[in-house]
Gaussian input, Z-matrix of N, CA and C with variables (Angstrom, degrees):
# hf/3-21g

backbone

0 1
 N
 C     1     B1
 C     2     B2     1     A1
 N     3     B3     2     A2     1     D1
 C     4     B4     3     A3     2     D2
 C     5     B5     4     A4     3     D3
 N     6     B6     5     A5     4     D4
 C     7     B7     6     A6     5     D5
 C     8     B8     7     A7     6     D6
 N     9     B9     8     A8     7     D7
 C    10    B10     9     A9     8     D8
 C    11    B11    10    A10     9     D9
 N    12    B12    11    A11    10    D10
 C    13    B13    12    A12    11    D11
 C    14    B14    13    A13    12    D12
 N    15    B15    14    A14    13    D13
 C    16    B16    15    A15    14    D14
 C    17    B17    16    A16    15    D15
 N    18    B18    17    A17    16    D16
 C    19    B19    18    A18    17    D17
 C    20    B20    19    A19    18    D18
 N    21    B21    20    A20    19    D19
 C    22    B22    21    A21    20    D20
 C    23    B23    22    A22    21    D21
 N    24    B24    23    A23    22    D22
 C    25    B25    24    A24    23    D23
 C    26    B26    25    A25    24    D24
 N    27    B27    26    A26    25    D25
 C    28    B28    27    A27    26    D26
 C    29    B29    28    A28    27    D27
 N    30    B30    29    A29    28    D28
 C    31    B31    30    A30    29    D29
 C    32    B32    31    A31    30    D30
 N    33    B33    32    A32    31    D31
 C    34    B34    33    A33    32    D32
 C    35    B35    34    A34    33    D33
 N    36    B36    35    A35    34    D34
 C    37    B37    36    A36    35    D35
 C    38    B38    37    A37    36    D36
 N    39    B39    38    A38    37    D37
 C    40    B40    39    A39    38    D38
 C    41    B41    40    A40    39    D39
 N    42    B42    41    A41    40    D40
 C    43    B43    42    A42    41    D41
 C    44    B44    43    A43    42    D42
 N    45    B45    44    A44    43    D43
 C    46    B46    45    A45    44    D44
 C    47    B47    46    A46    45    D45
 N    48    B48    47    A47    46    D46
 C    49    B49    48    A48    47    D47
 C    50    B50    49    A49    48    D48
 N    51    B51    50    A50    49    D49
 C    52    B52    51    A51    50    D50
 C    53    B53    52    A52    51    D51
 N    54    B54    53    A53    52    D52
 C    55    B55    54    A54    53    D53
 C    56    B56    55    A55    54    D54
 N    57    B57    56    A56    55    D55
 C    58    B58    57    A57    56    D56
 C    59    B59    58    A58    57    D57
 N    60    B60    59    A59    58    D58
 C    61    B61    60    A60    59    D59
 C    62    B62    61    A61    60    D60
 N    63    B63    62    A62    61    D61
 C    64    B64    63    A63    62    D62
 C    65    B65    64    A64    63    D63
 N    66    B66    65    A65    64    D64
 C    67    B67    66    A66    65    D65
 C    68    B68    67    A67    66    D66
 N    69    B69    68    A68    67    D67
 C    70    B70    69    A69    68    D68
 C    71    B71    70    A70    69    D69
 N    72    B72    71    A71    70    D70
 C    73    B73    72    A72    71    D71
 C    74    B74    73    A73    72    D72
 N    75    B75    74    A74    73    D73
 C    76    B76    75    A75    74    D74
 C    77    B77    76    A76    75    D75
 N    78    B78    77    A77    76    D76
 C    79    B79    78    A78    77    D77
 C    80    B80    79    A79    78    D78
 N    81    B81    80    A80    79    D79
 C    82    B82    81    A81    80    D80
 C    83    B83    82    A82    81    D81
 N    84    B84    83    A83    82    D82
 C    85    B85    84    A84    83    D83
 C    86    B86    85    A85    84    D84
 N    87    B87    86    A86    85    D85
 C    88    B88    87    A87    86    D86
 C    89    B89    88    A88    87    D87
 N    90    B90    89    A89    88    D88
 C    91    B91    90    A90    89    D89
 C    92    B92    91    A91    90    D90
 N    93    B93    92    A92    91    D91
 C    94    B94    93    A93    92    D92
 C    95    B95    94    A94    93    D93
 N    96    B96    95    A95    94    D94
 C    97    B97    96    A96    95    D95
 C    98    B98    97    A97    96    D96
 N    99    B99    98    A98    97    D97
 C   100   B100    99    A99    98    D98
 C   101   B101   100   A100    99    D99
 N   102   B102   101   A101   100   D100
 C   103   B103   102   A102   101   D101
 C   104   B104   103   A103   102   D102
 N   105   B105   104   A104   103   D103
 C   106   B106   105   A105   104   D104
 C   107   B107   106   A106   105   D105
 N   108   B108   107   A107   106   D106
 C   109   B109   108   A108   107   D107
 C   110   B110   109   A109   108   D108
 N   111   B111   110   A110   109   D109
 C   112   B112   111   A111   110   D110
 C   113   B113   112   A112   111   D111
 N   114   B114   113   A113   112   D112
 C   115   B115   114   A114   113   D113
 C   116   B116   115   A115   114   D114
 N   117   B117   116   A116   115   D115
 C   118   B118   117   A117   116   D116
 C   119   B119   118   A118   117   D117
 N   120   B120   119   A119   118   D118
 C   121   B121   120   A120   119   D119
 C   122   B122   121   A121   120   D120
 N   123   B123   122   A122   121   D121
 C   124   B124   123   A123   122   D122
 C   125   B125   124   A124   123   D123
 N   126   B126   125   A125   124   D124
 C   127   B127   126   A126   125   D125
 C   128   B128   127   A127   126   D126
 N   129   B129   128   A128   127   D127
 C   130   B130   129   A129   128   D128
 C   131   B131   130   A130   129   D129
 N   132   B132   131   A131   130   D130
 C   133   B133   132   A132   131   D131
 C   134   B134   133   A133   132   D132
 N   135   B135   134   A134   133   D133
 C   136   B136   135   A135   134   D134
 C   137   B137   136   A136   135   D135
 N   138   B138   137   A137   136   D136
 C   139   B139   138   A138   137   D137
 C   140   B140   139   A139   138   D138
 N   141   B141   140   A140   139   D139
 C   142   B142   141   A141   140   D140
 C   143   B143   142   A142   141   D141
 N   144   B144   143   A143   142   D142
 C   145   B145   144   A144   143   D143
 C   146   B146   145   A145   144   D144
 N   147   B147   146   A146   145   D145
 C   148   B148   147   A147   146   D146
 C   149   B149   148   A148   147   D147
 N   150   B150   149   A149   148   D148
 C   151   B151   150   A150   149   D149
 C   152   B152   151   A151   150   D150
 N   153   B153   152   A152   151   D151
 C   154   B154   153   A153   152   D152
 C   155   B155   154   A154   153   D153
 N   156   B156   155   A155   154   D154
 C   157   B157   156   A156   155   D155
 C   158   B158   157   A157   156   D156
 N   159   B159   158   A158   157   D157
 C   160   B160   159   A159   158   D158
 C   161   B161   160   A160   159   D159
 N   162   B162   161   A161   160   D160
 C   163   B163   162   A162   161   D161
 C   164   B164   163   A163   162   D162
 N   165   B165   164   A164   163   D163
 C   166   B166   165   A165   164   D164
 C   167   B167   166   A166   165   D165
 N   168   B168   167   A167   166   D166
 C   169   B169   168   A168   167   D167
 C   170   B170   169   A169   168   D168
 N   171   B171   170   A170   169   D169
 C   172   B172   171   A171   170   D170
 C   173   B173   172   A172   171   D171
 N   174   B174   173   A173   172   D172
 C   175   B175   174   A174   173   D173
 C   176   B176   175   A175   174   D174
 N   177   B177   176   A176   175   D175
 C   178   B178   177   A177   176   D176
 C   179   B179   178   A178   177   D177
 N   180   B180   179   A179   178   D178
 C   181   B181   180   A180   179   D179
 C   182   B182   181   A181   180   D180
 N   183   B183   182   A182   181   D181
 C   184   B184   183   A183   182   D182
 C   185   B185   184   A184   183   D183
 N   186   B186   185   A185   184   D184
 C   187   B187   186   A186   185   D185
 C   188   B188   187   A187   186   D186
 N   189   B189   188   A188   187   D187
 C   190   B190   189   A189   188   D188
 C   191   B191   190   A190   189   D189
 N   192   B192   191   A191   190   D190
 C   193   B193   192   A192   191   D191
 C   194   B194   193   A193   192   D192
 N   195   B195   194   A194   193   D193
 C   196   B196   195   A195   194   D194
 C   197   B197   196   A196   195   D195
 N   198   B198   197   A197   196   D196
 C   199   B199   198   A198   197   D197
 C   200   B200   199   A199   198   D198
 N   201   B201   200   A200   199   D199
 C   202   B202   201   A201   200   D200
 C   203   B203   202   A202   201   D201
 N   204   B204   203   A203   202   D202
 C   205   B205   204   A204   203   D203
 C   206   B206   205   A205   204   D204
 N   207   B207   206   A206   205   D205
 C   208   B208   207   A207   206   D206
 C   209   B209   208   A208   207   D207
 N   210   B210   209   A209   208   D208
 C   211   B211   210   A210   209   D209
 C   212   B212   211   A211   210   D210
 N   213   B213   212   A212   211   D211
 C   214   B214   213   A213   212   D212
 C   215   B215   214   A214   213   D213
 N   216   B216   215   A215   214   D214
 C   217   B217   216   A216   215   D215
 C   218   B218   217   A217   216   D216
 N   219   B219   218   A218   217   D217
 C   220   B220   219   A219   218   D218
 C   221   B221   220   A220   219   D219
 N   222   B222   221   A221   220   D220
 C   223   B223   222   A222   221   D221
 C   224   B224   223   A223   222   D222
 N   225   B225   224   A224   223   D223
 C   226   B226   225   A225   224   D224
 C   227   B227   226   A226   225   D225
 N   228   B228   227   A227   226   D226
 C   229   B229   228   A228   227   D227
 C   230   B230   229   A229   228   D228

   B1=1.4410
   B2=1.5262
   B3=1.3274
   B4=1.4507
   B5=1.5208
   B6=1.3251
   B7=1.4649
   B8=1.5339
   B9=1.3282
   B10=1.4661
   B11=1.5233
   B12=1.3123
   B13=1.4595
   B14=1.5194
   B15=1.3382
   B16=1.4621
   B17=1.5213
   B18=1.3258
   B19=1.4683
   B20=1.5308
   B21=1.3250
   B22=1.4733
   B23=1.5341
   B24=1.3171
   B25=1.4642
   B26=1.5282
   B27=1.3315
   B28=1.4612
   B29=1.5250
   B30=1.3240
   B31=1.4606
   B32=1.5224
   B33=1.3201
   B34=1.4628
   B35=1.5248
   B36=1.3257
   B37=1.4690
   B38=1.5239
   B39=1.3248
   B40=1.4641
   B41=1.5208
   B42=1.3239
   B43=1.4579
   B44=1.5192
   B45=1.3186
   B46=1.4610
   B47=1.5262
   B48=1.3356
   B49=1.4630
   B50=1.5236
   B51=1.3339
   B52=1.4553
   B53=1.5193
   B54=1.3252
   B55=1.4613
   B56=1.5319
   B57=1.3072
   B58=1.4519
   B59=1.5147
   B60=1.3240
   B61=1.4531
   B62=1.5082
   B63=1.2991
   B64=1.4566
   B65=1.5180
   B66=1.3129
   B67=1.4558
   B68=1.5214
   B69=1.3278
   B70=1.4571
   B71=1.5143
   B72=1.3166
   B73=1.4514
   B74=1.5201
   B75=1.3128
   B76=1.4550
   B77=1.5227
   B78=1.3052
   B79=1.4528
   B80=1.5160
   B81=1.3354
   B82=1.4630
   B83=1.5318
   B84=1.3244
   B85=1.4723
   B86=1.5157
   B87=1.3070
   B88=1.4667
   B89=1.5225
   B90=1.3309
   B91=1.4631
   B92=1.5254
   B93=1.2961
   B94=1.4694
   B95=1.5234
   B96=1.3217
   B97=1.4663
   B98=1.5338
   B99=1.3269
   B100=1.4659
   B101=1.5156
   B102=1.3270
   B103=1.4641
   B104=1.5194
   B105=1.3252
   B106=1.4594
   B107=1.5218
   B108=1.3215
   B109=1.4597
   B110=1.5240
   B111=1.3270
   B112=1.4648
   B113=1.5205
   B114=1.3264
   B115=1.4604
   B116=1.5216
   B117=1.3122
   B118=1.4532
   B119=1.5136
   B120=1.3244
   B121=1.4657
   B122=1.5198
   B123=1.3056
   B124=1.4643
   B125=1.5313
   B126=1.3151
   B127=1.4686
   B128=1.5257
   B129=1.3400
   B130=1.4650
   B131=1.5213
   B132=1.3095
   B133=1.4555
   B134=1.5221
   B135=1.3038
   B136=1.4624
   B137=1.5174
   B138=1.3035
   B139=1.4561
   B140=1.5208
   B141=1.2948
   B142=1.4632
   B143=1.5178
   B144=1.3108
   B145=1.4601
   B146=1.5237
   B147=1.3092
   B148=1.4633
   B149=1.5276
   B150=1.3237
   B151=1.4539
   B152=1.5172
   B153=1.3271
   B154=1.4605
   B155=1.5188
   B156=1.3169
   B157=1.4597
   B158=1.5241
   B159=1.3523
   B160=1.4618
   B161=1.5236
   B162=1.3159
   B163=1.4577
   B164=1.5197
   B165=1.3254
   B166=1.4611
   B167=1.5252
   B168=1.3301
   B169=1.4743
   B170=1.5260
   B171=1.3410
   B172=1.4606
   B173=1.5270
   B174=1.3214
   B175=1.4567
   B176=1.5277
   B177=1.3226
   B178=1.4717
   B179=1.5276
   B180=1.3288
   B181=1.4569
   B182=1.5299
   B183=1.3187
   B184=1.4616
   B185=1.5292
   B186=1.3181
   B187=1.4618
   B188=1.5198
   B189=1.3263
   B190=1.4742
   B191=1.5278
   B192=1.3189
   B193=1.4668
   B194=1.5234
   B195=1.3296
   B196=1.4639
   B197=1.5249
   B198=1.3147
   B199=1.4759
   B200=1.5251
   B201=1.3342
   B202=1.4711
   B203=1.5191
   B204=1.3253
   B205=1.4605
   B206=1.5236
   B207=1.3357
   B208=1.4649
   B209=1.5267
   B210=1.3251
   B211=1.4686
   B212=1.5223
   B213=1.3116
   B214=1.4633
   B215=1.5193
   B216=1.3280
   B217=1.4611
   B218=1.5170
   B219=1.3223
   B220=1.4533
   B221=1.5214
   B222=1.3170
   B223=1.4623
   B224=1.5117
   B225=1.3117
   B226=1.4554
   B227=1.5035
   B228=1.3008
   B229=1.4590
   B230=1.4658
   A1=108.37
   A2=118.08
   A3=123.02
   A4=111.95
   A5=115.53
   A6=122.00
   A7=111.28
   A8=116.70
   A9=120.23
   A10=112.40
   A11=116.71
   A12=120.51
   A13=111.91
   A14=117.67
   A15=122.21
   A16=113.34
   A17=117.37
   A18=120.91
   A19=112.33
   A20=120.82
   A21=118.46
   A22=112.68
   A23=116.66
   A24=120.20
   A25=111.11
   A26=116.76
   A27=120.73
   A28=111.02
   A29=117.34
   A30=120.43
   A31=111.29
   A32=117.40
   A33=120.68
   A34=110.35
   A35=116.54
   A36=120.79
   A37=110.62
   A38=116.97
   A39=119.77
   A40=110.67
   A41=116.78
   A42=120.50
   A43=112.81
   A44=116.95
   A45=121.68
   A46=111.79
   A47=117.14
   A48=121.75
   A49=112.06
   A50=117.88
   A51=121.74
   A52=117.44
   A53=120.54
   A54=118.20
   A55=111.40
   A56=114.31
   A57=121.54
   A58=105.97
   A59=117.13
   A60=120.27
   A61=112.66
   A62=114.83
   A63=121.72
   A64=108.33
   A65=115.59
   A66=121.57
   A67=106.14
   A68=116.12
   A69=120.77
   A70=109.49
   A71=116.64
   A72=120.93
   A73=107.22
   A74=115.29
   A75=122.38
   A76=107.76
   A77=116.33
   A78=121.92
   A79=114.21
   A80=117.26
   A81=120.12
   A82=112.53
   A83=117.01
   A84=119.53
   A85=109.37
   A86=117.35
   A87=121.50
   A88=111.98
   A89=116.66
   A90=121.43
   A91=109.12
   A92=114.86
   A93=122.23
   A94=112.62
   A95=117.78
   A96=120.06
   A97=114.76
   A98=117.69
   A99=121.35
   A100=110.13
   A101=116.56
   A102=122.73
   A103=108.06
   A104=116.24
   A105=122.43
   A106=107.07
   A107=116.37
   A108=122.28
   A109=107.82
   A110=115.92
   A111=121.92
   A112=107.23
   A113=116.43
   A114=121.23
   A115=108.25
   A116=115.16
   A117=118.60
   A118=111.97
   A119=114.74
   A120=121.52
   A121=113.14
   A122=116.25
   A123=119.62
   A124=112.86
   A125=116.89
   A126=120.81
   A127=111.15
   A128=115.94
   A129=122.44
   A130=113.42
   A131=116.35
   A132=121.09
   A133=114.86
   A134=116.96
   A135=120.91
   A136=109.11
   A137=115.56
   A138=119.88
   A139=108.63
   A140=114.46
   A141=121.90
   A142=106.30
   A143=116.92
   A144=120.87
   A145=108.26
   A146=114.94
   A147=121.10
   A148=107.52
   A149=116.42
   A150=122.45
   A151=107.34
   A152=117.38
   A153=119.40
   A154=112.53
   A155=114.17
   A156=121.49
   A157=112.89
   A158=117.70
   A159=120.69
   A160=109.72
   A161=115.05
   A162=120.11
   A163=110.22
   A164=117.06
   A165=121.59
   A166=110.72
   A167=117.05
   A168=121.53
   A169=110.13
   A170=116.21
   A171=120.03
   A172=111.48
   A173=116.52
   A174=120.98
   A175=111.18
   A176=116.85
   A177=119.96
   A178=111.72
   A179=116.90
   A180=119.79
   A181=112.64
   A182=117.43
   A183=119.74
   A184=110.58
   A185=117.26
   A186=120.73
   A187=110.98
   A188=117.54
   A189=120.13
   A190=110.59
   A191=117.47
   A192=120.82
   A193=110.14
   A194=117.27
   A195=119.98
   A196=111.34
   A197=116.79
   A198=119.66
   A199=111.45
   A200=117.34
   A201=120.53
   A202=111.01
   A203=116.75
   A204=121.31
   A205=113.10
   A206=117.19
   A207=122.15
   A208=110.46
   A209=117.91
   A210=119.49
   A211=114.68
   A212=118.31
   A213=119.93
   A214=112.82
   A215=116.69
   A216=120.52
   A217=113.20
   A218=117.46
   A219=120.42
   A220=108.66
   A221=115.33
   A222=121.53
   A223=111.53
   A224=117.57
   A225=121.29
   A226=110.56
   A227=116.62
   A228=122.54
   A229=113.46
   D1=131.94
   D2=-178.98
   D3=-77.41
   D4=164.87
   D5=-178.22
   D6=-53.92
   D7=-49.25
   D8=-178.03
   D9=-59.95
   D10=-31.78
   D11=178.94
   D12=-77.74
   D13=-27.05
   D14=-178.28
   D15=-79.96
   D16=-27.28
   D17=-172.97
   D18=-55.84
   D19=-50.75
   D20=-179.82
   D21=-59.22
   D22=-40.50
   D23=179.21
   D24=-65.39
   D25=-42.49
   D26=178.65
   D27=-63.18
   D28=-44.42
   D29=-179.90
   D30=-65.28
   D31=-39.46
   D32=177.20
   D33=-63.06
   D34=-42.44
   D35=179.06
   D36=-65.27
   D37=-41.98
   D38=176.95
   D39=-59.49
   D40=-42.37
   D41=178.61
   D42=-59.63
   D43=-35.87
   D44=177.84
   D45=-71.25
   D46=-26.15
   D47=-179.70
   D48=-76.49
   D49=-17.52
   D50=174.83
   D51=88.01
   D52=21.44
   D53=178.48
   D54=-78.09
   D55=166.89
   D56=171.77
   D57=-106.35
   D58=131.79
   D59=-177.78
   D60=-132.37
   D61=151.48
   D62=179.12
   D63=-139.22
   D64=132.96
   D65=172.76
   D66=-121.13
   D67=128.97
   D68=-176.93
   D69=-134.06
   D70=141.84
   D71=169.80
   D72=-121.64
   D73=128.95
   D74=-178.36
   D75=-116.40
   D76=93.29
   D77=-176.90
   D78=-63.12
   D79=-15.67
   D80=177.89
   D81=-78.11
   D82=-19.00
   D83=178.83
   D84=-83.11
   D85=130.56
   D86=179.15
   D87=-74.44
   D88=-35.37
   D89=-177.41
   D90=-117.15
   D91=137.60
   D92=177.07
   D93=51.11
   D94=62.24
   D95=-178.00
   D96=-73.50
   D97=-16.37
   D98=-179.33
   D99=-91.84
   D100=139.95
   D101=175.37
   D102=-134.07
   D103=137.10
   D104=173.38
   D105=-128.49
   D106=129.79
   D107=177.73
   D108=-128.00
   D109=132.30
   D110=177.47
   D111=-129.38
   D112=132.74
   D113=175.94
   D114=-142.32
   D115=168.56
   D116=178.84
   D117=162.45
   D118=169.50
   D119=-178.52
   D120=-53.79
   D121=-43.20
   D122=-175.44
   D123=-67.78
   D124=-11.80
   D125=176.88
   D126=-97.08
   D127=12.06
   D128=176.37
   D129=52.17
   D130=46.30
   D131=176.72
   D132=82.07
   D133=-5.52
   D134=178.74
   D135=-86.83
   D136=170.69
   D137=173.86
   D138=-137.56
   D139=160.91
   D140=176.98
   D141=-113.20
   D142=126.61
   D143=177.32
   D144=-127.11
   D145=131.80
   D146=177.62
   D147=-131.18
   D148=128.25
   D149=173.12
   D150=-110.75
   D151=138.48
   D152=-178.47
   D153=-160.16
   D154=179.30
   D155=-179.15
   D156=-89.21
   D157=-4.25
   D158=177.88
   D159=-152.86
   D160=156.07
   D161=175.70
   D162=-63.81
   D163=-38.82
   D164=178.73
   D165=-57.14
   D166=-46.44
   D167=179.18
   D168=-58.92
   D169=-49.14
   D170=-177.63
   D171=-61.80
   D172=-44.42
   D173=-178.95
   D174=-63.59
   D175=-46.33
   D176=179.32
   D177=-59.44
   D178=-44.56
   D179=-177.66
   D180=-72.38
   D181=-36.94
   D182=176.87
   D183=-64.27
   D184=-42.35
   D185=178.66
   D186=-66.11
   D187=-37.71
   D188=177.09
   D189=-61.12
   D190=-42.06
   D191=178.62
   D192=-67.30
   D193=-41.85
   D194=177.14
   D195=-60.81
   D196=-40.23
   D197=178.76
   D198=-64.64
   D199=-34.19
   D200=176.52
   D201=-68.06
   D202=-43.38
   D203=-175.50
   D204=-80.73
   D205=-30.70
   D206=-176.53
   D207=-130.75
   D208=60.33
   D209=-172.72
   D210=-61.19
   D211=-33.54
   D212=-178.79
   D213=-78.31
   D214=-25.20
   D215=-177.10
   D216=-90.68
   D217=-20.56
   D218=-176.66
   D219=-128.02
   D220=56.90
   D221=-177.14
   D222=-99.66
   D223=37.74
   D224=178.92
   D225=-86.28
   D226=153.36
   D227=172.24
   D228=54.42

């Protein structure tokens, strides 16, 4: 399954896990205008923040960090 096909499934699974997420685009910033922040109980009070030049970049990197921290819960694809 390709990345584009996995995204809806990954987002649905994240929603079931109960995190809080924020996606922001700041058009006034010249570099890395996209920000993604994910936090929640399963991250033990920590949060994941990724700044990048595209939503795709932020999503890929946030999911990679989630897979490192929660390998058994986010073992999709």
